[in-house]
Gaussian input, Z-matrix of N, CA and C with variables (Angstrom, degrees):
# hf/3-21g

backbone

0 1
 N
 C     1     B1
 C     2     B2     1     A1
 N     3     B3     2     A2     1     D1
 C     4     B4     3     A3     2     D2
 C     5     B5     4     A4     3     D3
 N     6     B6     5     A5     4     D4
 C     7     B7     6     A6     5     D5
 C     8     B8     7     A7     6     D6
 N     9     B9     8     A8     7     D7
 C    10    B10     9     A9     8     D8
 C    11    B11    10    A10     9     D9
 N    12    B12    11    A11    10    D10
 C    13    B13    12    A12    11    D11
 C    14    B14    13    A13    12    D12
 N    15    B15    14    A14    13    D13
 C    16    B16    15    A15    14    D14
 C    17    B17    16    A16    15    D15
 N    18    B18    17    A17    16    D16
 C    19    B19    18    A18    17    D17
 C    20    B20    19    A19    18    D18
 N    21    B21    20    A20    19    D19
 C    22    B22    21    A21    20    D20
 C    23    B23    22    A22    21    D21
 N    24    B24    23    A23    22    D22
 C    25    B25    24    A24    23    D23
 C    26    B26    25    A25    24    D24
 N    27    B27    26    A26    25    D25
 C    28    B28    27    A27    26    D26
 C    29    B29    28    A28    27    D27
 N    30    B30    29    A29    28    D28
 C    31    B31    30    A30    29    D29
 C    32    B32    31    A31    30    D30
 N    33    B33    32    A32    31    D31
 C    34    B34    33    A33    32    D32
 C    35    B35    34    A34    33    D33
 N    36    B36    35    A35    34    D34
 C    37    B37    36    A36    35    D35
 C    38    B38    37    A37    36    D36
 N    39    B39    38    A38    37    D37
 C    40    B40    39    A39    38    D38
 C    41    B41    40    A40    39    D39
 N    42    B42    41    A41    40    D40
 C    43    B43    42    A42    41    D41
 C    44    B44    43    A43    42    D42
 N    45    B45    44    A44    43    D43
 C    46    B46    45    A45    44    D44
 C    47    B47    46    A46    45    D45
 N    48    B48    47    A47    46    D46
 C    49    B49    48    A48    47    D47
 C    50    B50    49    A49    48    D48
 N    51    B51    50    A50    49    D49
 C    52    B52    51    A51    50    D50
 C    53    B53    52    A52    51    D51
 N    54    B54    53    A53    52    D52
 C    55    B55    54    A54    53    D53
 C    56    B56    55    A55    54    D54
 N    57    B57    56    A56    55    D55
 C    58    B58    57    A57    56    D56
 C    59    B59    58    A58    57    D57
 N    60    B60    59    A59    58    D58
 C    61    B61    60    A60    59    D59
 C    62    B62    61    A61    60    D60
 N    63    B63    62    A62    61    D61
 C    64    B64    63    A63    62    D62
 C    65    B65    64    A64    63    D63
 N    66    B66    65    A65    64    D64
 C    67    B67    66    A66    65    D65
 C    68    B68    67    A67    66    D66
 N    69    B69    68    A68    67    D67
 C    70    B70    69    A69    68    D68
 C    71    B71    70    A70    69    D69
 N    72    B72    71    A71    70    D70
 C    73    B73    72    A72    71    D71
 C    74    B74    73    A73    72    D72
 N    75    B75    74    A74    73    D73
 C    76    B76    75    A75    74    D74
 C    77    B77    76    A76    75    D75
 N    78    B78    77    A77    76    D76
 C    79    B79    78    A78    77    D77
 C    80    B80    79    A79    78    D78
 N    81    B81    80    A80    79    D79
 C    82    B82    81    A81    80    D80
 C    83    B83    82    A82    81    D81
 N    84    B84    83    A83    82    D82
 C    85    B85    84    A84    83    D83
 C    86    B86    85    A85    84    D84
 N    87    B87    86    A86    85    D85
 C    88    B88    87    A87    86    D86
 C    89    B89    88    A88    87    D87
 N    90    B90    89    A89    88    D88
 C    91    B91    90    A90    89    D89
 C    92    B92    91    A91    90    D90
 N    93    B93    92    A92    91    D91
 C    94    B94    93    A93    92    D92
 C    95    B95    94    A94    93    D93
 N    96    B96    95    A95    94    D94
 C    97    B97    96    A96    95    D95
 C    98    B98    97    A97    96    D96
 N    99    B99    98    A98    97    D97
 C   100   B100    99    A99    98    D98
 C   101   B101   100   A100    99    D99
 N   102   B102   101   A101   100   D100
 C   103   B103   102   A102   101   D101
 C   104   B104   103   A103   102   D102
 N   105   B105   104   A104   103   D103
 C   106   B106   105   A105   104   D104
 C   107   B107   106   A106   105   D105
 N   108   B108   107   A107   106   D106
 C   109   B109   108   A108   107   D107
 C   110   B110   109   A109   108   D108
 N   111   B111   110   A110   109   D109
 C   112   B112   111   A111   110   D110
 C   113   B113   112   A112   111   D111
 N   114   B114   113   A113   112   D112
 C   115   B115   114   A114   113   D113
 C   116   B116   115   A115   114   D114
 N   117   B117   116   A116   115   D115
 C   118   B118   117   A117   116   D116
 C   119   B119   118   A118   117   D117
 N   120   B120   119   A119   118   D118
 C   121   B121   120   A120   119   D119
 C   122   B122   121   A121   120   D120
 N   123   B123   122   A122   121   D121
 C   124   B124   123   A123   122   D122
 C   125   B125   124   A124   123   D123
 N   126   B126   125   A125   124   D124
 C   127   B127   126   A126   125   D125
 C   128   B128   127   A127   126   D126
 N   129   B129   128   A128   127   D127
 C   130   B130   129   A129   128   D128
 C   131   B131   130   A130   129   D129
 N   132   B132   131   A131   130   D130
 C   133   B133   132   A132   131   D131
 C   134   B134   133   A133   132   D132
 N   135   B135   134   A134   133   D133
 C   136   B136   135   A135   134   D134
 C   137   B137   136   A136   135   D135
 N   138   B138   137   A137   136   D136
 C   139   B139   138   A138   137   D137
 C   140   B140   139   A139   138   D138
 N   141   B141   140   A140   139   D139
 C   142   B142   141   A141   140   D140
 C   143   B143   142   A142   141   D141
 N   144   B144   143   A143   142   D142
 C   145   B145   144   A144   143   D143
 C   146   B146   145   A145   144   D144
 N   147   B147   146   A146   145   D145
 C   148   B148   147   A147   146   D146
 C   149   B149   148   A148   147   D147
 N   150   B150   149   A149   148   D148
 C   151   B151   150   A150   149   D149
 C   152   B152   151   A151   150   D150
 N   153   B153   152   A152   151   D151
 C   154   B154   153   A153   152   D152
 C   155   B155   154   A154   153   D153
 N   156   B156   155   A155   154   D154
 C   157   B157   156   A156   155   D155
 C   158   B158   157   A157   156   D156
 N   159   B159   158   A158   157   D157
 C   160   B160   159   A159   158   D158
 C   161   B161   160   A160   159   D159
 N   162   B162   161   A161   160   D160
 C   163   B163   162   A162   161   D161
 C   164   B164   163   A163   162   D162
 N   165   B165   164   A164   163   D163
 C   166   B166   165   A165   164   D164
 C   167   B167   166   A166   165   D165
 N   168   B168   167   A167   166   D166
 C   169   B169   168   A168   167   D167
 C   170   B170   169   A169   168   D168
 N   171   B171   170   A170   169   D169
 C   172   B172   171   A171   170   D170
 C   173   B173   172   A172   171   D171
 N   174   B174   173   A173   172   D172
 C   175   B175   174   A174   173   D173
 C   176   B176   175   A175   174   D174
 N   177   B177   176   A176   175   D175
 C   178   B178   177   A177   176   D176
 C   179   B179   178   A178   177   D177
 N   180   B180   179   A179   178   D178
 C   181   B181   180   A180   179   D179
 C   182   B182   181   A181   180   D180
 N   183   B183   182   A182   181   D181
 C   184   B184   183   A183   182   D182
 C   185   B185   184   A184   183   D183
 N   186   B186   185   A185   184   D184
 C   187   B187   186   A186   185   D185
 C   188   B188   187   A187   186   D186
 N   189   B189   188   A188   187   D187
 C   190   B190   189   A189   188   D188
 C   191   B191   190   A190   189   D189
 N   192   B192   191   A191   190   D190
 C   193   B193   192   A192   191   D191
 C   194   B194   193   A193   192   D192
 N   195   B195   194   A194   193   D193
 C   196   B196   195   A195   194   D194
 C   197   B197   196   A196   195   D195
 N   198   B198   197   A197   196   D196
 C   199   B199   198   A198   197   D197
 C   200   B200   199   A199   198   D198
 N   201   B201   200   A200   199   D199
 C   202   B202   201   A201   200   D200
 C   203   B203   202   A202   201   D201
 N   204   B204   203   A203   202   D202
 C   205   B205   204   A204   203   D203
 C   206   B206   205   A205   204   D204
 N   207   B207   206   A206   205   D205
 C   208   B208   207   A207   206   D206
 C   209   B209   208   A208   207   D207
 N   210   B210   209   A209   208   D208
 C   211   B211   210   A210   209   D209
 C   212   B212   211   A211   210   D210
 N   213   B213   212   A212   211   D211
 C   214   B214   213   A213   212   D212
 C   215   B215   214   A214   213   D213
 N   216   B216   215   A215   214   D214
 C   217   B217   216   A216   215   D215
 C   218   B218   217   A217   216   D216
 N   219   B219   218   A218   217   D217
 C   220   B220   219   A219   218   D218
 C   221   B221   220   A220   219   D219
 N   222   B222   221   A221   220   D220
 C   223   B223   222   A222   221   D221
 C   224   B224   223   A223   222   D222
 N   225   B225   224   A224   223   D223
 C   226   B226   225   A225   224   D224
 C   227   B227   226   A226   225   D225
 N   228   B228   227   A227   226   D226
 C   229   B229   228   A228   227   D227
 C   230   B230   229   A229   228   D228
 N   231   B231   230   A230   229   D229
 C   232   B232   231   A231   230   D230
 C   233   B233   232   A232   231   D231
 N   234   B234   233   A233   232   D232
 C   235   B235   234   A234   233   D233
 C   236   B236   235   A235   234   D234
 N   237   B237   236   A236   235   D235
 C   238   B238   237   A237   236   D236
 C   239   B239   238   A238   237   D237
 N   240   B240   239   A239   238   D238
 C   241   B241   240   A240   239   D239
 C   242   B242   241   A241   240   D240
 N   243   B243   242   A242   241   D241
 C   244   B244   243   A243   242   D242
 C   245   B245   244   A244   243   D243
 N   246   B246   245   A245   244   D244
 C   247   B247   246   A246   245   D245
 C   248   B248   247   A247   246   D246
 N   249   B249   248   A248   247   D247
 C   250   B250   249   A249   248   D248
 C   251   B251   250   A250   249   D249
 N   252   B252   251   A251   250   D250
 C   253   B253   252   A252   251   D251
 C   254   B254   253   A253   252   D252
 N   255   B255   254   A254   253   D253
 C   256   B256   255   A255   254   D254
 C   257   B257   256   A256   255   D255
 N   258   B258   257   A257   256   D256
 C   259   B259   258   A258   257   D257
 C   260   B260   259   A259   258   D258
 N   261   B261   260   A260   259   D259
 C   262   B262   261   A261   260   D260
 C   263   B263   262   A262   261   D261
 N   264   B264   263   A263   262   D262
 C   265   B265   264   A264   263   D263
 C   266   B266   265   A265   264   D264
 N   267   B267   266   A266   265   D265
 C   268   B268   267   A267   266   D266
 C   269   B269   268   A268   267   D267
 N   270   B270   269   A269   268   D268
 C   271   B271   270   A270   269   D269
 C   272   B272   271   A271   270   D270
 N   273   B273   272   A272   271   D271
 C   274   B274   273   A273   272   D272
 C   275   B275   274   A274   273   D273
 N   276   B276   275   A275   274   D274
 C   277   B277   276   A276   275   D275
 C   278   B278   277   A277   276   D276
 N   279   B279   278   A278   277   D277
 C   280   B280   279   A279   278   D278
 C   281   B281   280   A280   279   D279
 N   282   B282   281   A281   280   D280
 C   283   B283   282   A282   281   D281
 C   284   B284   283   A283   282   D282
 N   285   B285   284   A284   283   D283
 C   286   B286   285   A285   284   D284
 C   287   B287   286   A286   285   D285
 N   288   B288   287   A287   286   D286
 C   289   B289   288   A288   287   D287
 C   290   B290   289   A289   288   D288
 N   291   B291   290   A290   289   D289
 C   292   B292   291   A291   290   D290
 C   293   B293   292   A292   291   D291
 N   294   B294   293   A293   292   D292
 C   295   B295   294   A294   293   D293
 C   296   B296   295   A295   294   D294
 N   297   B297   296   A296   295   D295
 C   298   B298   297   A297   296   D296
 C   299   B299   298   A298   297   D297
 N   300   B300   299   A299   298   D298
 C   301   B301   300   A300   299   D299
 C   302   B302   301   A301   300   D300
 N   303   B303   302   A302   301   D301
 C   304   B304   303   A303   302   D302
 C   305   B305   304   A304   303   D303
 N   306   B306   305   A305   304   D304
 C   307   B307   306   A306   305   D305
 C   308   B308   307   A307   306   D306
 N   309   B309   308   A308   307   D307
 C   310   B310   309   A309   308   D308
 C   311   B311   310   A310   309   D309
 N   312   B312   311   A311   310   D310
 C   313   B313   312   A312   311   D311
 C   314   B314   313   A313   312   D312
 N   315   B315   314   A314   313   D313
 C   316   B316   315   A315   314   D314
 C   317   B317   316   A316   315   D315
 N   318   B318   317   A317   316   D316
 C   319   B319   318   A318   317   D317
 C   320   B320   319   A319   318   D318
 N   321   B321   320   A320   319   D319
 C   322   B322   321   A321   320   D320
 C   323   B323   322   A322   321   D321
 N   324   B324   323   A323   322   D322
 C   325   B325   324   A324   323   D323
 C   326   B326   325   A325   324   D324
 N   327   B327   326   A326   325   D325
 C   328   B328   327   A327   326   D326
 C   329   B329   328   A328   327   D327

   B1=1.4603
   B2=1.5271
   B3=1.3051
   B4=1.4596
   B5=1.5180
   B6=1.3119
   B7=1.4645
   B8=1.5188
   B9=1.3191
   B10=1.4539
   B11=1.5248
   B12=1.3314
   B13=1.4692
   B14=1.5207
   B15=1.3316
   B16=1.4630
   B17=1.5195
   B18=1.3177
   B19=1.4656
   B20=1.5167
   B21=1.3254
   B22=1.4647
   B23=1.5158
   B24=1.3149
   B25=1.4531
   B26=1.5165
   B27=1.3111
   B28=1.4572
   B29=1.5286
   B30=1.3275
   B31=1.4646
   B32=1.5246
   B33=1.3162
   B34=1.4571
   B35=1.5204
   B36=1.3180
   B37=1.4574
   B38=1.5302
   B39=1.3245
   B40=1.4633
   B41=1.5232
   B42=1.3164
   B43=1.4644
   B44=1.5274
   B45=1.3141
   B46=1.4644
   B47=1.5262
   B48=1.3368
   B49=1.4588
   B50=1.5248
   B51=1.3287
   B52=1.4720
   B53=1.5248
   B54=1.3311
   B55=1.4646
   B56=1.5201
   B57=1.3288
   B58=1.4664
   B59=1.5258
   B60=1.3321
   B61=1.4670
   B62=1.5310
   B63=1.3197
   B64=1.4592
   B65=1.5272
   B66=1.3212
   B67=1.4657
   B68=1.5213
   B69=1.3372
   B70=1.4654
   B71=1.5263
   B72=1.3057
   B73=1.4620
   B74=1.5245
   B75=1.3492
   B76=1.4578
   B77=1.5151
   B78=1.3297
   B79=1.4636
   B80=1.5233
   B81=1.3485
   B82=1.4600
   B83=1.5155
   B84=1.3225
   B85=1.4613
   B86=1.5294
   B87=1.3216
   B88=1.4575
   B89=1.5208
   B90=1.3197
   B91=1.4623
   B92=1.5281
   B93=1.3289
   B94=1.4624
   B95=1.5288
   B96=1.3292
   B97=1.4652
   B98=1.5255
   B99=1.3188
   B100=1.4606
   B101=1.5297
   B102=1.3279
   B103=1.4668
   B104=1.5239
   B105=1.3227
   B106=1.4649
   B107=1.5254
   B108=1.3189
   B109=1.4633
   B110=1.5277
   B111=1.3314
   B112=1.4655
   B113=1.5255
   B114=1.3199
   B115=1.4568
   B116=1.5319
   B117=1.3409
   B118=1.4699
   B119=1.5313
   B120=1.3104
   B121=1.4553
   B122=1.5213
   B123=1.3271
   B124=1.4588
   B125=1.5251
   B126=1.3238
   B127=1.4617
   B128=1.5310
   B129=1.3235
   B130=1.4645
   B131=1.5251
   B132=1.3195
   B133=1.4664
   B134=1.5309
   B135=1.3295
   B136=1.4596
   B137=1.5286
   B138=1.3273
   B139=1.4660
   B140=1.5267
   B141=1.3431
   B142=1.4768
   B143=1.5232
   B144=1.3206
   B145=1.4607
   B146=1.5235
   B147=1.3314
   B148=1.4570
   B149=1.5303
   B150=1.3361
   B151=1.4675
   B152=1.5234
   B153=1.3256
   B154=1.4667
   B155=1.5159
   B156=1.3215
   B157=1.4599
   B158=1.5249
   B159=1.3336
   B160=1.4651
   B161=1.5302
   B162=1.3372
   B163=1.4699
   B164=1.5249
   B165=1.3339
   B166=1.4678
   B167=1.5201
   B168=1.3364
   B169=1.4653
   B170=1.5266
   B171=1.3216
   B172=1.4644
   B173=1.5238
   B174=1.3227
   B175=1.4695
   B176=1.5240
   B177=1.3219
   B178=1.4675
   B179=1.5264
   B180=1.3312
   B181=1.4614
   B182=1.5274
   B183=1.3285
   B184=1.4707
   B185=1.5299
   B186=1.3244
   B187=1.4613
   B188=1.5279
   B189=1.3335
   B190=1.4636
   B191=1.5222
   B192=1.3390
   B193=1.4632
   B194=1.5289
   B195=1.3333
   B196=1.4651
   B197=1.5283
   B198=1.3403
   B199=1.4622
   B200=1.5214
   B201=1.3308
   B202=1.4651
   B203=1.5207
   B204=1.3268
   B205=1.4644
   B206=1.5285
   B207=1.3272
   B208=1.4570
   B209=1.5259
   B210=1.3272
   B211=1.4601
   B212=1.5270
   B213=1.3229
   B214=1.4599
   B215=1.5282
   B216=1.3236
   B217=1.4672
   B218=1.5137
   B219=1.3199
   B220=1.4635
   B221=1.5210
   B222=1.3239
   B223=1.4581
   B224=1.5183
   B225=1.3273
   B226=1.4567
   B227=1.5203
   B228=1.3205
   B229=1.4582
   B230=1.5190
   B231=1.3009
   B232=1.4559
   B233=1.5169
   B234=1.3120
   B235=1.4541
   B236=1.5176
   B237=1.3146
   B238=1.4552
   B239=1.5305
   B240=1.3176
   B241=1.4525
   B242=1.5218
   B243=1.3331
   B244=1.4591
   B245=1.5208
   B246=1.3104
   B247=1.4582
   B248=1.5211
   B249=1.3094
   B250=1.4618
   B251=1.5179
   B252=1.3182
   B253=1.4625
   B254=1.5213
   B255=1.3408
   B256=1.4580
   B257=1.5228
   B258=1.3266
   B259=1.4652
   B260=1.5298
   B261=1.3205
   B262=1.4552
   B263=1.5296
   B264=1.2920
   B265=1.4543
   B266=1.5360
   B267=1.3142
   B268=1.4622
   B269=1.5325
   B270=1.3305
   B271=1.4584
   B272=1.5120
   B273=1.2985
   B274=1.4551
   B275=1.5315
   B276=1.3167
   B277=1.4624
   B278=1.5174
   B279=1.3184
   B280=1.4641
   B281=1.5212
   B282=1.3036
   B283=1.4537
   B284=1.5242
   B285=1.3221
   B286=1.4650
   B287=1.5217
   B288=1.3288
   B289=1.4561
   B290=1.5270
   B291=1.3239
   B292=1.4662
   B293=1.5217
   B294=1.3216
   B295=1.4560
   B296=1.5266
   B297=1.3271
   B298=1.4615
   B299=1.5259
   B300=1.3316
   B301=1.4652
   B302=1.5179
   B303=1.3308
   B304=1.4585
   B305=1.5296
   B306=1.3391
   B307=1.4672
   B308=1.5285
   B309=1.3307
   B310=1.4583
   B311=1.5307
   B312=1.3366
   B313=1.4619
   B314=1.5157
   B315=1.3359
   B316=1.4617
   B317=1.5210
   B318=1.3324
   B319=1.4554
   B320=1.5270
   B321=1.3268
   B322=1.4681
   B323=1.5226
   B324=1.3383
   B325=1.4656
   B326=1.5232
   B327=1.3164
   B328=1.4676
   B329=1.5042
   A1=109.01
   A2=114.64
   A3=120.93
   A4=110.91
   A5=115.08
   A6=122.80
   A7=107.02
   A8=116.41
   A9=120.39
   A10=109.70
   A11=115.63
   A12=121.75
   A13=107.23
   A14=116.05
   A15=122.13
   A16=108.55
   A17=115.90
   A18=122.41
   A19=107.52
   A20=116.28
   A21=119.92
   A22=110.77
   A23=115.05
   A24=121.16
   A25=115.28
   A26=118.70
   A27=119.67
   A28=109.89
   A29=116.72
   A30=122.12
   A31=112.30
   A32=115.32
   A33=121.62
   A34=106.19
   A35=116.20
   A36=118.10
   A37=109.93
   A38=117.36
   A39=120.06
   A40=112.81
   A41=117.65
   A42=120.88
   A43=110.61
   A44=117.83
   A45=121.33
   A46=111.19
   A47=117.29
   A48=120.31
   A49=111.65
   A50=117.57
   A51=120.65
   A52=111.89
   A53=117.93
   A54=120.45
   A55=111.33
   A56=116.63
   A57=121.39
   A58=110.17
   A59=117.41
   A60=120.88
   A61=111.17
   A62=117.24
   A63=120.58
   A64=112.18
   A65=117.14
   A66=120.61
   A67=113.00
   A68=118.46
   A69=120.18
   A70=112.93
   A71=118.42
   A72=121.48
   A73=110.19
   A74=116.66
   A75=122.15
   A76=115.44
   A77=118.83
   A78=120.94
   A79=110.84
   A80=115.76
   A81=120.68
   A82=109.17
   A83=116.61
   A84=120.65
   A85=111.28
   A86=118.16
   A87=120.96
   A88=112.57
   A89=115.93
   A90=120.46
   A91=110.65
   A92=116.92
   A93=121.13
   A94=111.12
   A95=116.83
   A96=120.49
   A97=110.23
   A98=116.55
   A99=120.74
   A100=111.42
   A101=117.57
   A102=120.58
   A103=111.25
   A104=116.70
   A105=120.43
   A106=112.33
   A107=116.61
   A108=120.27
   A109=112.06
   A110=117.51
   A111=121.52
   A112=113.38
   A113=116.96
   A114=120.99
   A115=109.53
   A116=118.70
   A117=120.29
   A118=114.18
   A119=117.91
   A120=120.75
   A121=109.50
   A122=115.98
   A123=121.03
   A124=110.65
   A125=117.03
   A126=121.38
   A127=111.41
   A128=118.24
   A129=121.33
   A130=110.55
   A131=117.29
   A132=120.97
   A133=110.67
   A134=116.72
   A135=121.33
   A136=110.77
   A137=117.08
   A138=120.87
   A139=110.98
   A140=117.51
   A141=119.63
   A142=110.66
   A143=117.01
   A144=119.73
   A145=111.55
   A146=116.57
   A147=120.37
   A148=111.10
   A149=117.03
   A150=120.61
   A151=111.28
   A152=116.56
   A153=120.04
   A154=110.87
   A155=117.37
   A156=121.23
   A157=111.08
   A158=117.17
   A159=120.43
   A160=111.05
   A161=116.98
   A162=120.37
   A163=109.94
   A164=117.37
   A165=120.66
   A166=111.02
   A167=116.56
   A168=119.65
   A169=110.47
   A170=117.15
   A171=121.08
   A172=111.18
   A173=117.40
   A174=119.69
   A175=112.41
   A176=116.93
   A177=120.52
   A178=111.83
   A179=116.89
   A180=121.71
   A181=108.33
   A182=116.42
   A183=121.34
   A184=112.31
   A185=118.29
   A186=121.37
   A187=112.68
   A188=118.09
   A189=120.96
   A190=110.45
   A191=115.92
   A192=121.77
   A193=107.69
   A194=117.56
   A195=120.64
   A196=112.90
   A197=117.44
   A198=119.82
   A199=112.67
   A200=117.54
   A201=120.70
   A202=112.38
   A203=118.45
   A204=121.28
   A205=111.17
   A206=115.47
   A207=120.96
   A208=108.74
   A209=116.01
   A210=121.94
   A211=107.65
   A212=115.81
   A213=120.47
   A214=110.00
   A215=116.10
   A216=121.37
   A217=108.88
   A218=115.74
   A219=121.21
   A220=106.12
   A221=115.79
   A222=118.40
   A223=110.21
   A224=114.11
   A225=122.56
   A226=107.62
   A227=115.97
   A228=121.86
   A229=109.23
   A230=116.01
   A231=120.72
   A232=111.19
   A233=116.50
   A234=122.10
   A235=110.03
   A236=115.81
   A237=119.85
   A238=109.82
   A239=116.06
   A240=122.07
   A241=109.23
   A242=116.55
   A243=121.39
   A244=108.02
   A245=116.34
   A246=120.41
   A247=109.06
   A248=115.92
   A249=122.54
   A250=109.06
   A251=116.50
   A252=121.27
   A253=108.98
   A254=114.98
   A255=121.83
   A256=108.01
   A257=117.66
   A258=119.71
   A259=111.33
   A260=115.85
   A261=121.94
   A262=109.11
   A263=116.35
   A264=121.51
   A265=111.57
   A266=116.16
   A267=124.77
   A268=112.67
   A269=117.08
   A270=121.17
   A271=115.85
   A272=117.25
   A273=120.22
   A274=110.19
   A275=114.95
   A276=120.94
   A277=108.53
   A278=116.70
   A279=120.52
   A280=108.20
   A281=114.39
   A282=120.88
   A283=110.65
   A284=116.14
   A285=122.84
   A286=106.34
   A287=117.07
   A288=122.15
   A289=109.08
   A290=116.37
   A291=121.73
   A292=107.01
   A293=114.96
   A294=120.85
   A295=111.96
   A296=115.17
   A297=121.44
   A298=108.80
   A299=116.09
   A300=121.33
   A301=111.34
   A302=114.34
   A303=122.86
   A304=106.05
   A305=116.60
   A306=120.88
   A307=108.55
   A308=116.97
   A309=122.53
   A310=109.13
   A311=115.52
   A312=122.12
   A313=108.36
   A314=116.83
   A315=121.83
   A316=107.80
   A317=116.27
   A318=122.71
   A319=109.44
   A320=115.79
   A321=120.27
   A322=109.10
   A323=114.89
   A324=119.74
   A325=110.22
   A326=116.34
   A327=120.69
   A328=110.07
   D1=149.71
   D2=-178.16
   D3=-114.54
   D4=153.56
   D5=171.75
   D6=-130.04
   D7=143.23
   D8=-171.21
   D9=-135.44
   D10=147.07
   D11=172.19
   D12=-143.06
   D13=139.88
   D14=-177.18
   D15=-129.88
   D16=135.04
   D17=174.86
   D18=-121.27
   D19=122.22
   D20=-176.59
   D21=-114.05
   D22=139.25
   D23=171.20
   D24=75.33
   D25=24.59
   D26=178.89
   D27=-75.33
   D28=143.55
   D29=-171.46
   D30=-86.26
   D31=68.04
   D32=171.39
   D33=-144.74
   D34=144.49
   D35=-177.20
   D36=-70.11
   D37=145.78
   D38=-179.44
   D39=-60.06
   D40=-33.63
   D41=-179.24
   D42=-62.43
   D43=-42.83
   D44=-179.92
   D45=-71.17
   D46=-37.27
   D47=-179.68
   D48=-70.34
   D49=-33.28
   D50=179.72
   D51=-66.43
   D52=-30.37
   D53=177.52
   D54=-59.59
   D55=-40.10
   D56=-179.69
   D57=-79.72
   D58=-38.78
   D59=-178.54
   D60=-61.68
   D61=-35.28
   D62=179.85
   D63=-66.31
   D64=-25.65
   D65=-178.22
   D66=-76.57
   D67=-24.71
   D68=-175.81
   D69=-105.58
   D70=-7.50
   D71=-178.56
   D72=-63.17
   D73=127.12
   D74=178.28
   D75=88.28
   D76=-5.50
   D77=-178.34
   D78=-89.35
   D79=163.16
   D80=172.28
   D81=-62.28
   D82=148.20
   D83=-175.68
   D84=-62.61
   D85=-43.86
   D86=179.90
   D87=-65.12
   D88=-40.85
   D89=178.71
   D90=-66.51
   D91=-40.08
   D92=179.66
   D93=-64.72
   D94=-42.54
   D95=178.79
   D96=-64.12
   D97=-41.09
   D98=179.74
   D99=-65.25
   D100=-41.25
   D101=178.11
   D102=-64.86
   D103=-40.38
   D104=-178.71
   D105=-69.19
   D106=-28.21
   D107=-178.32
   D108=-61.65
   D109=-31.67
   D110=-175.97
   D111=-106.87
   D112=13.21
   D113=-179.75
   D114=-92.91
   D115=129.66
   D116=-173.18
   D117=-87.85
   D118=44.38
   D119=178.39
   D120=-120.36
   D121=150.25
   D122=179.49
   D123=-62.88
   D124=-39.90
   D125=-178.60
   D126=-65.71
   D127=-27.58
   D128=-179.04
   D129=-64.14
   D130=-42.18
   D131=179.11
   D132=-65.47
   D133=-41.39
   D134=-178.93
   D135=-65.98
   D136=-46.24
   D137=-178.01
   D138=-70.95
   D139=-33.37
   D140=176.91
   D141=-62.60
   D142=-44.41
   D143=179.02
   D144=-64.98
   D145=-34.63
   D146=177.95
   D147=-69.55
   D148=-39.24
   D149=175.84
   D150=-63.40
   D151=-42.29
   D152=177.58
   D153=-62.74
   D154=-35.81
   D155=176.50
   D156=-66.09
   D157=-40.53
   D158=178.28
   D159=-65.15
   D160=-38.11
   D161=177.31
   D162=-66.20
   D163=-39.51
   D164=176.99
   D165=-64.91
   D166=-37.38
   D167=176.37
   D168=-64.42
   D169=-38.31
   D170=179.32
   D171=-68.34
   D172=-32.92
   D173=-178.59
   D174=-69.56
   D175=-16.78
   D176=177.63
   D177=-76.22
   D178=-17.47
   D179=179.11
   D180=-96.70
   D181=121.86
   D182=-176.91
   D183=-66.73
   D184=-25.11
   D185=-175.37
   D186=-79.66
   D187=-11.30
   D188=-176.26
   D189=-101.13
   D190=129.63
   D191=173.13
   D192=-91.82
   D193=112.68
   D194=-171.96
   D195=-71.85
   D196=-14.01
   D197=178.77
   D198=-75.88
   D199=-16.95
   D200=-177.21
   D201=-107.47
   D202=15.39
   D203=-177.84
   D204=-77.43
   D205=143.28
   D206=171.81
   D207=-136.57
   D208=162.14
   D209=-177.40
   D210=-80.52
   D211=99.92
   D212=-179.51
   D213=-73.75
   D214=-49.05
   D215=-177.05
   D216=-140.78
   D217=136.95
   D218=169.48
   D219=-143.44
   D220=126.47
   D221=178.58
   D222=-141.63
   D223=154.16
   D224=-176.29
   D225=-123.48
   D226=119.35
   D227=177.11
   D228=-108.60
   D229=155.86
   D230=177.41
   D231=-74.39
   D232=138.63
   D233=176.14
   D234=-102.16
   D235=-157.46
   D236=179.17
   D237=-72.13
   D238=154.75
   D239=-177.90
   D240=-116.86
   D241=127.39
   D242=174.07
   D243=-83.94
   D244=129.82
   D245=-178.10
   D246=-107.88
   D247=122.61
   D248=-179.10
   D249=-123.57
   D250=157.50
   D251=179.75
   D252=-113.85
   D253=144.16
   D254=178.23
   D255=-124.10
   D256=128.34
   D257=179.29
   D258=-64.54
   D259=140.40
   D260=178.71
   D261=-127.40
   D262=-177.27
   D263=-176.05
   D264=-67.73
   D265=153.62
   D266=174.10
   D267=59.26
   D268=34.52
   D269=174.70
   D270=78.09
   D271=8.38
   D272=-179.86
   D273=-88.06
   D274=173.22
   D275=176.65
   D276=-140.39
   D277=145.84
   D278=175.08
   D279=-118.60
   D280=155.26
   D281=-174.95
   D282=-92.47
   D283=138.11
   D284=172.67
   D285=-112.87
   D286=127.21
   D287=179.47
   D288=-104.88
   D289=118.41
   D290=177.81
   D291=-103.67
   D292=102.42
   D293=-171.09
   D294=-86.52
   D295=154.52
   D296=175.96
   D297=-131.32
   D298=168.37
   D299=-172.75
   D300=-134.35
   D301=153.07
   D302=166.99
   D303=-112.91
   D304=122.03
   D305=-176.68
   D306=-115.09
   D307=131.89
   D308=-179.99
   D309=-125.26
   D310=132.71
   D311=178.23
   D312=-123.85
   D313=130.72
   D314=175.49
   D315=-123.28
   D316=123.03
   D317=178.30
   D318=-105.51
   D319=149.17
   D320=178.47
   D321=-142.41
   D322=155.52
   D323=177.27
   D324=-77.58
   D325=150.20
   D326=176.32
   D327=-82.69

């Protein structure tokens, strides 16, 4: 049985979130949460909360034993991008892209 949690539109770039997602892919859910708790990255806190949400979703299903869950799939897709302008020299402007992400976690029993 699978348990799933999705976070849409979080304000972190997909490139930065994928660095953390790659570290927990394939690990036990408890071990992954513990590793993320002590990681000094912004994405670690976001993904840890999402993993905890997926475990809580799994606990609602009587057929799933939450002690045997592992991270089957975790992927980070690009979300919408906020476009801002920054003044530059000689009356010009440059674009600032504030990227967002959609993060999906799927847990499965071993």
